N, C-alpha and C positions, 0 to 999 in steps of 0.2 A: 432367478436371479440368472439374464442373460449371458450369452458365451463372452461379448465383449467387454462387456461388464467385470465378469470375472477377469477375462485377461488384463483389464488395466488396475486392475484393485491388487491382481500378482505384480505388474510390473513396479507400481509404488511400494509394495511391500520389499521389494527388492531394491530399492531406492531406498529407503529407508533403511534396511539394513544395510546397505553401503556406506553412505551417511555414519550412521551407529558406529559401524567397526571401527571408520575413519577418526571419529571421535573418542573412541574409547582407547586407540592407540596411541594417539598423540596424549589423552591423559597420562599411559601409562609411563611413555619413553619422556613425555616433555612435563613430569607431573609440577615443576614451578613456574611454567608460561603460564604468561594471565595476556589473554585478548585485548588489545587497547582500550575500545569503549568498554568494554567489562571492567578494566580496572579505574575506570572514570567512575561508574556507578559506586563501587567499591569504596575508593578514595571518598566522595561524594557520603558516601552512609557516614566513615570515619567520622567527619567534618560535622555531620550531624549530629552524631553520639554526641562527639566532644563541642557542642556549640557553636562552633566555626562557623566562618560564611562560606556558603556551598559555591558561591561563585569566584572563581579566581580568573580574570582574563589573562593573566599570564600564564598559567597552566599550558603546556605543550598539546595539552586534549585538553580543554576545558570545560563542565558540567554545564551545558544548557540546556536541561528538559527541567521542569515544571520544580517547585518545592515538593506538589502533592507528590509526586512522581519518586523523589526521595525515599519521602517517606513510605512509602509503597513498596519498594527497595532494600529498604534498612530492615522492614518486618516480614521480609520472606527469605529470600535469596542469602542475605548479610548474617540470618542467626547460624548459618549451617559456615563449617569450615570451608576456606576457602575453594579448594583444587576441588571438591563436592560440586560446591556451589556451581562453578565452573562447566562443569560435566552435566550435570541435572540443567543449567541454564542451556547448554548445545541439545542435550536432548530433546527436553521439550521442544525446544527451536525446529527439530525438524519432525518431532512428530505433529504437534501443532501444523505446520505446513502440509506435511505431505498428506496429513488424516484428513484435513481441510479440501483439499484439490481431489483428492481421490472421492470425498462424500459429494463433490461440486461434480464430478465426472460422474458417479453413479446417477445422481437426481436428473443429471443432463440426460444420461442416455434412458431414461425414464420417460423423458418428456420426448424425445426426437431419436431417430435412426440415424448412427453413423452414416457419412458416406467414405469414401475414400481421398476426396480433396479435403475434409474435418480432418480424419485421421494423420493423416499428411501435414498441415499446416499445424496440430496441433501437439504433434511430435517434435516437429521441428522448435515448437516454443520452448519445451522442456528439454530440447538440447541446448539452445543459446541462452535459457535462462543459467542452467547448469553451473554456468561461472559466480553469477551474481550471486547464488545459492553458497556455494563453498567463502567466500569474498565475504559474505553475511557471519558465514559461522566463524574464520579465519580473526574476524576484527572484534568477534564476540557482543555485535551490533543485534536490536530487538525488531531490527525489521520484518525476522520468516515468524517471530510471535506475533507481530502486526499483522502478517500477512495470514497466517494462518486465522488469525479473530476473524478478520474480515470475510474472508471465503466462508465458515460457520456462518456468520450472519448473513451472507449471501444465499447460504440453502433454505433459512427461514423465511426470508425475501419471495424468493420462487416458490412457496407454497405458503402462506401468511395465513390462510382459512384454517390449515392445521394445526395453526400455533396456539394454546393453551394462555391462561392468564400468568405462569409460572412461566412459561416461556419467553413469552413478551417482557415481562421482568428481568430475565435475564438476557435480552438480549438490548436492551436498554443501557443494564450493566457494565454489557460488554461492549458496547458503542462510548459509554462513558471512559472508558481504558482507553477506549483508540485516542479520542479527544486530549484524554487527559495525558498521553504517550506522544500521538501526533496530531495537533490543532490542525496542522495542514491537512488533514484526513476530511473536516468539516466542508471541501469543495466536493466530497461522496456523500455526505450526509443527505443531499435535498434528491434523491433518486432514492434512497430509502423510506425519509420522510412521504413521499407522494403515494409511493405504493403503501407502508403502514399506518397512514392515517396521523389524526392528528393526535391523541392520546400516546402513542406510542414517541410524538415528537415531546410533550410535555414531560412524559417520564425521562426521556435523557435530556433535556433542559436542566429539569430540578435534579438529578444523579451529577451531571455537570457540574451548574455547582456548588453542591454539596460536596464534591470531590476537590473543587478548586477552594475551596473556606478550610477544610482540614488543616493544613498550616495555621492559620486564623484563629481554630478552636483549642489548637493541641498547645500552641507558644502564645496565644494570646494574640491581640489586636496590633499591637505596635511592633511586636518581632515579625508577625505573619506579613504585613505591609512591607516593611525593609528586605522581607526576602522577595517579595514580589517587583518591589523596585531593583533588587540588585540583578532578580533575573533579569526584565528589561534591559540594564544597566549593560550587562553584560549582553546579551544578544546586540546591542547594538553597537557597541566597541571591537567584539568577533565578526558581524556578517557585513562585514565591508562589502560594495562593490566589487572589488578586486576576488574577494572570498566568493562571494555569490555568481560569479562568472568566472569561476575556475574550472578547468577541463574535469573535476569528477561530475557534476556539475551536470543534468541532462533536460534541466528547465527549456522549455522553449526560450523564454526571455533570456535564461545565459548564453545559452548558443545565439541567438540572434545579437546579443551583446558581443561573445567573442565573434561572431563571421564579420558586425560592422566594426572591430575596432572602438567601441562605444561604451567600455565597463560602466559609465557612472548611469546609460540607461536604459541599465537593469533592474533598476526598482521598480519605475514609474512602467515600465513596460511588465514586471511581473504583477503588478495592481489591478493594470487594463485588462490583463487576460483570467487573471481572478474574475471581473467584474463581467466579460464578455463570457465567462463561462458559466456564471448565475444568472446572467439574464439570456440566454439561448433556454434555462430552465423555465425561467419564466414565460417566456414564449410558449414554450411546450404546456406550461399548464393554463396559461388561458386561453390556447388552441383546442386544450382537450378537456378542458371542461363541464364542456356540453356532454359529453361522454362518457364521464365518471360513472354513471350511476349502470349505463350496460354492465351487462355479464361480461361480453365481448369487448373488446377497444382496449380502451387505456389500460387494463389489467388482464389482458392476456399473459400467456406465459411468454411468449417471443416482444412484446414490450419490458417487459420485467427484466430480460436477455440484456435489452436495448440498453435501458435507465441505468440497470446495472454497471454494463457497461461502459455508459458515458459516462459515469460518476467517477468511477476507476479513473479513465483515460483521462481526465480532466484534474488528478489528484497530480499523476503522473507529469502532465505537459506545463498544469499553471504552476505546481507548490514552488515558492519559494525555492526548494532545496529535494531536488530530485536525480539522486544518487545513480549510480553508472550501475549500481546493484539491484536497482528496482526493475530491473529486466529480470527481475524473479517474478513479479505481476506478471510476466509476457504470457503465463499460458490460461490464467481464469480470464483476460482480456478476450486473448484468441477465445476461448473457448465461446465466451457471450456471446461472438460475433457470427459467427459460423453456428452455435446453435441454433441461432434465430433465421437459421437457413437463408439469406443475404446476407450483403458483404465481401461478397466475392472479390472482386477488382481490388477493395482496401486489403482485404489479406494478404491478397498477393505482393501488392505493393509492400507492407511490413514484413514479409518472407525475402524479398530481395532486400531492402533498407537493412533486415536483422541480422542477415548472414554478411552484408556490409559491415558492421559494426564487429563482428567477431574478429579479434584480433589475427587469429589461427590462420586465416584467410590472406591473409596483406605477409606476415612471415613466412605463407608455403610461395606467396611471389617473388619473395626474395626482396622487401618492403621493409623499410626502417619503419618501427611502430610504434616509436619513441614517444607517449601522449598522441599520435597521428590519430587514434581514432575516437578518442574520447573528445580533442577540440575541433575535429571536424561534422560530430554531433549525428553522426551518421542512426545513432540510439534515440535522439529526440525526433528526427523524421519518421522513424518507425512508428513511433509513439504517434506522432500526428495523424500517419495515412489512420493507424485505427480509430484514433479521435474523430476523426473526418468522416472515418465508416457509419460512427454510429449519431452521426449530427448529418448525415446524408438521410440517412433511414427515420431521423425524428424530425427532420424538416416540415415544415406545418400541411405544407401540400401534399408532398408524399404521406405524411402520416396519415390523416385526413379521408384522403383516398384508400387508404391501405384497409380503415376501419370501414369506409363503405361497403369493403368488399368482404367483410364478417357476416 
């Protein structure tokens, strides 16, 4: 193992220790405290056990995930005593995210030599994402678990030739979990589909359809259909334009709606952004299809980095709900960009905007930061700079010229 790899692994181990210590101290000092989002999962599991409706829009924090995820949570964490379940949920979040990031760094350093610039930018991304990590833990959210699973899948996509059939099935099941929890992550799936091939797409599609069918199988067609309609109804009531364009949401559509004070436009702008993102992928596929059979080209390590980063960047930028704590995805995004050996301008732009999105900077300047950082959308523009960096590299002419030099 190279010295840089050892150094990074030690850093991640230290960060895991700090976070675990924080969670453990909180567990013993405030054993009755239940994080907001975790309380929602727990209450939903109780309602599911009692046969009551899962979706109550009038709740202070209503449940808005799929019925299948409610069943998954009830069959796992809900069977434990609540304090222990909260503790294990937090430890699992830390372990999955930091181990996934450590393994991604380890794999990256095997394929490329780190430069001073890449080390500095990645270290900055870790520092800026720290608040997002702590915020996710404090609310008991699932995003660190989602991030960890995504990183594990990314590692497999970087070296798909090394996967066995069993690993392929496991990866398909993990993607099913992501689509069960965050259907918006489908914006990232085309990159994996293009890298891993048709069989992987069929596996994920089959498992996902089966997973969403679980309520119909367990409860019967009538009750399963009613739950599905209640879920859709709850989303329609809760996710109003004012809610989606709120300051916590850092999607491009939400930030533009706030900037131009046109909250009603957030819906069509979100739809347009998603279609534009997928349209870019289709253009990439069409201009790459003649190169797919080449050993170099569309499946070079650099292109895998760029495709995976472009997919994740699209999720942060165009997802209907891209919360401010999603900056926990900045370390892998920056790593994808700088590891491809290009995108220096985009990385510098992200660094400037990322620092401006840090509330501590404005407090040091004695500027009132009450909602200012979130409303201004510095995090959105930072995400956009990374996305444009990936987009600039995969533009047809640049991409074809790059492959011609291989």
